C-alpha positions in Angstrom: 227.4 61.3 237.4 224.0 61.7 238.6 225.1 63.0 242.1 227.1 65.7 240.0 224.0 66.4 237.8 222.1 67.0 241.3 224.5 69.3 242.5 224.9 71.3 239.2 221.0 71.6 239.0 220.9 72.7 242.5 223.5 75.4 242.2 221.8 76.3 238.7 218.3 76.6 240.5 219.5 79.0 243.2 221.9 80.9 240.7 218.8 81.3 238.3 216.6 82.7 241.4 219.4 85.0 243.0 220.1 86.1 239.4 216.5 86.8 238.6 216.1 88.8 241.9 219.3 90.7 241.4 218.1 91.6 237.8 214.8 92.7 239.2 216.0 94.8 242.4 219.5 95.7 241.7 220.0 96.0 237.8 216.2 97.2 237.4 215.8 94.6 234.2 212.5 93.1 234.7 212.8 91.2 231.3 216.1 89.8 232.4 214.6 88.9 235.8 211.6 87.0 234.3 213.7 84.9 232.0 216.1 83.9 234.9 213.3 83.0 237.2 211.6 80.9 234.4 214.8 79.1 234.0 214.5 77.8 237.7 211.8 75.0 237.0 213.5 74.2 233.7 216.4 73.0 235.6 214.3 70.3 237.1 213.4 69.1 233.7 216.9 69.0 232.6 217.6 66.8 235.6 214.9 64.5 235.0 216.1 63.9 231.6 219.7 63.3 232.5 218.3 60.8 235.2 216.1 59.2 232.5 218.8 59.0 229.5 221.2 57.6 232.2 218.8 54.7 233.1 217.7 53.9 229.6 221.1 54.0 228.5 221.8 50.8 230.4 222.8 52.4 233.9 221.9 50.8 237.3 220.0 53.0 239.3 221.6 53.9 242.7 220.6 56.1 245.6 221.6 59.1 243.6 218.8 58.4 241.1 216.3 58.3 244.1 217.5 61.5 245.4 217.1 63.1 242.1 213.5 62.2 242.2 213.3 63.7 245.7 215.1 66.8 244.8 212.5 67.1 241.9 209.7 66.6 243.8 210.6 69.3 246.6 211.8 71.7 243.9 208.1 71.4 242.3 206.3 71.4 245.6 208.3 74.3 247.4 209.8 75.9 244.5 207.3 78.9 244.6 207.8 79.3 248.0 211.5 79.3 248.2 211.3 81.9 245.5 208.7 84.0 247.7 211.0 83.5 250.7 214.0 84.8 248.6 212.1 87.7 246.8 210.9 89.0 250.2 214.3 89.3 251.6 215.6 90.9 248.4 212.8 93.3 248.5 213.7 94.4 252.0 217.5 94.5 251.3 217.4 96.3 248.2 214.1 98.0 247.5 213.2 99.3 250.8 210.5 96.4 251.4 209.2 95.4 254.6 211.3 93.2 257.0 210.4 89.5 256.7 207.8 88.6 259.1 208.6 85.8 261.7 205.5 83.8 262.3 204.8 82.5 265.9 201.7 81.0 267.7 198.8 79.6 265.6 200.0 81.2 262.3 203.2 79.3 262.5 201.6 76.1 263.3 199.2 76.6 260.5 202.1 76.9 258.3 203.7 73.6 259.6 200.7 71.7 258.9 200.8 73.3 255.2 204.1 72.1 254.9 202.9 68.6 255.9 200.6 68.8 252.7 203.3 70.3 250.5 205.8 67.5 251.5 203.2 65.1 250.9 202.8 66.4 247.5 206.5 66.4 247.0 206.3 62.9 248.0 203.6 62.1 245.5 205.8 63.8 242.7 208.8 62.1 243.7 206.9 58.8 243.9 205.6 59.2 240.4 208.8 59.8 239.1 210.1 56.8 240.7 207.3 54.6 239.5 207.6 56.0 235.9 211.6 55.4 235.9 211.1 51.9 237.2 208.3 51.2 234.5 210.2 52.8 231.9 213.6 50.6 232.6 211.4 47.7 233.2 214.3 45.7 235.0 213.8 45.1 238.6 217.5 44.3 239.1 218.7 47.4 237.8 215.7 49.7 239.7 215.9 48.1 243.0 217.5 51.0 244.7 214.7 53.2 243.4 212.2 50.8 245.2 214.0 51.4 248.5 213.5 55.1 247.8 209.9 54.9 248.6 210.8 54.0 252.3 212.7 57.2 252.5 209.8 59.1 251.2 207.7 57.7 254.2 210.4 58.9 256.5 210.4 62.0 255.0 206.7 62.6 255.5 207.0 61.3 258.9 209.7 63.7 260.1 207.4 66.6 258.6 204.3 65.2 260.7 206.4 65.2 263.8 207.7 68.6 263.4 204.2 70.0 262.7 202.8 67.9 265.7 205.6 69.6 267.9 204.5 73.1 267.1 201.1 72.3 267.5 201.9 70.9 271.3 204.5 73.7 271.8 203.9 76.7 269.7 206.4 78.9 268.5 206.6 81.9 271.1 207.5 85.7 269.9 211.1 86.5 270.1 212.0 88.4 273.5 212.3 91.7 271.8 208.7 91.4 270.1 207.2 90.0 273.2 205.5 93.1 273.6 204.0 93.3 270.3 201.1 91.2 268.8 203.2 89.0 266.3 201.4 85.8 266.3 
């Protein structure tokens, strides 16, 4: 059940974002746009409630419950950025806005290190959710899978650090077509 809830919430999250941007730029309905964009974070709250209800109702935690905590942490930490990413593309496509900029060089490296901090925040949020669920259920036998999710959070942070480190050592170069322009 939890895996289905995660999938439904992820699809609903993106439907709310894309619907909100479509309402803003295609339909020219700012009120509807705002309502749909505000719905996106509420979807995370719904997922958190579903997970808590499942566990408090006697369910045994699985990797899916841990995945839900990670999803919520990432959604909270990266949600604004994901919306901004989609917004600039919608603006470009439907409202004659500028093309999205492809960061290179030092600017891209700085963004990668910012992602390390953002992923750390996501891990802290997910860890807080996991810890809260473990304390709420108060049954180590039923929450042992949640305990294992903490190690996965460490792996996620480690991969993010390696990613940023790789761009520190080998900065992203401008695309061949933009090599003559100062992009980075």
